[in-house]
C-alpha positions, 0 to 999 in steps of 0.5 A: 877273832871272837875268843872262847868265853873264859870258864871256871877257875874261880878259886885260882883267880881269887888267889891271884887277885888276893895279891893285889892287896899286898904291899910288896912285889910278888914272885909266883910259880904257875904250873900244870899239864899242857892245855890245862889253861895256864896262859889263859888264866894269867891273861884273864887275870891281867886284864885291865892291868899292864901285862907283859908276856914272854915265852920260850921257844919250843925245844928241839935238837937245834935249839940253843941258849943264844936262840932263846936270848934272841927270841926274848929280845925280839919279844922285848922289842915288840913290848916297846923295849927296843935296842937290847943286845941278846948277849946276857940274861942279866942285862936283859932282865935289868932293862926290863926292870927299868921299864917296870919300876913303877905302878901295877905291872904283871910280867909273865915268863911262860914256858920258863923251862924252855927259856932257861934250860939251855943256859946255866946262868939264866936262873941265877941272873933272874934271881939276882935281878929280882933281889936287886931291881924287880922287887923294889916295885911293890906293885910288880907281880912276876909269874914263872909259868910252865908245863914241865913241873919237874924242872920247875920243882928241881930248879926253882921251888927246891933251889936255895936261890929262890927259898923264901922268894916264891909267894904262891906255887899255884898248880892248875888241875882239871876243871871240876865236872860241874864246871865242865857243863858250861862247855855245852852252852847253850844246849847244856839242859838239852843234852843228857849227862850220859852223853856228856860223860862220853866226851869227858871220859876222853877229854877229862876236865882239860879246858882246851879239849872241852873248847873243841866240843860242838854242842849242836853235834852228838857225842859220837860225831864230836868224838869222830871229829876230834879222835878219828879224823885225819888232822883232828886235834886229839889225833895229833896231841899225843906226839906234841905232848911228849915232844914238848915236855919230855924231849930228851927221853920221849920213848921211855915216858911213852913206854911207862904210859903204855904199861899203865893203860890197862890199869894201876901197877906197882913200881915193881910190876912196871919195871918187870913188864918193861924189863927194867931195873927198879932203881934205874932212870925209869923211877925218875921218869915215873916221878916226872910223869906224876909231876906233869899231871899224867900219872897219879901215885896212890899210896896205901895207908895203915887203917889203924893210924891213918898213916901212909905206908911205903906201898903205892900204885901208879895210875894213869890219871889222864883220860886222853892218854888212855883213850889215845893208846887204846883206840887212836894209836892202833888205828892211826893208819886207818884214820889217815886213810879216812876209814872212820867216817861211820864210826860207832863207839859201841864197836870199839873193843873193850870200851866198857872196861876202859870207860869204867877206868875213865869214870874212876879218874873223873870221880877221883879228880872231883873228890872235894865234890864227892865229899860234899855229896856224901856229907863229910866235912874236909877237916874230918878226913884223915886219908882218901883215894883208891885203896888196895890191900896186898894178898899175904898169908895173913890177909886176902887181896882187896881193891877199893875204887875209892875209900875215905877214912875219917877221924871217927873211925869210919871207912866209906867204901865207894864203888864207882860204876859207869854203865849204859844200863841201870846197875843191878843187884850184882853190885851188892855182892861185889862190894860185900866181897870187897868189904869181907876181904878188907882187913878192918880194925876193931871199932871201925865202921864200914859204910858202902857208897855207890857212885853211878851215872845212869841209874840203878834198879829199884831192887838195889835201892830196896835192899838198903845195903848202901848208905848212899847212892850218888848219881854223879850225872846230877853235876852235869844237869 
């Protein structure tokens, strides 16, 4: 079967290839959201080298430590290492080390949490075998890979047993917007940026979702096939995400995601909406969602010194999850009956406001590209991100879509607009009101920036209010 072309990941690949120049063995961690392309990246990296891939069995109520050992031995046999008894991880790792003593070898333990979470001795035995056997081959690279970042961080990255042993902790994020353009090949120059953004507002920069796009079909048809057709990938995906990653507390995580679907909230607002205690397990679940890459925690910072404050908001940063909750989940029964054959996106209630939130996520995920478009060197930036100012007796409430503070006391106040029509003069009034409410320290400059995808009216340009008007659609042309 013909494999989908490998797209993007040049910076990550460069980091991995840099290991080939080392004169000692390497132990890596690679983590990131489900479907983000971890296994594919490592497969591409291992091309032309001896590569051994092992993966855990997806967890369920019947999954045991013995079942994971049995599966590992089966995979050892398939890799040409037969006759191992599945009774002890230390013995299995030792046998693997004897077959990888010399030469360039890459060993990948994929979904490491599935392999080891049922056995309290798993990580200890792995660490001991690394110290005593694996690390003796200076050309060996072992990669611990997984989707459950919270488990990896707690049991590996924060474990005293692995301190000083991890060469790289590589976190895979969504692909940049300009890289996503390649998924419309060979028609990328024939399809409008607005049509591409319709799909990106649902898929984000998630490689597997983008691979499902059929460039010969319009966005509406692609979305119908993926999201509103029985058996479509994005119809099934939500339940699979949560059953794989949060098997023990799926409902609690879903409740939090649903609470954030309409916009960012502070922890106290989330707990109030869910009628839960602020210091309870829901705080931990929020942290797990952040580490899994589905939720972003945006901290407010003090403008005078650029330091983070204790105030923060949690934002649903995953475009697919919001679209699923807003439009797929409420219509699952109708989808199963085939009731969306002639679906028009414009008929989906509240779509404009949802698309606005989705576009804000895309801008935030592509902040490094945004800095370049504005012309700000990264070393000049003190803080950046969505910014909110709580209302009090001494200050008005204020919310900025995205703001950058530089070491030269300049605040770039970015207004992010997704519209099917050119943006009119009202946007100037909106930004003026925000900057009026913003409590700006003395000797600070405020520079308004407008970010859009479908044009602005000439009157907006003529007013010369914005320092820069950035057309994000250029990234998809």
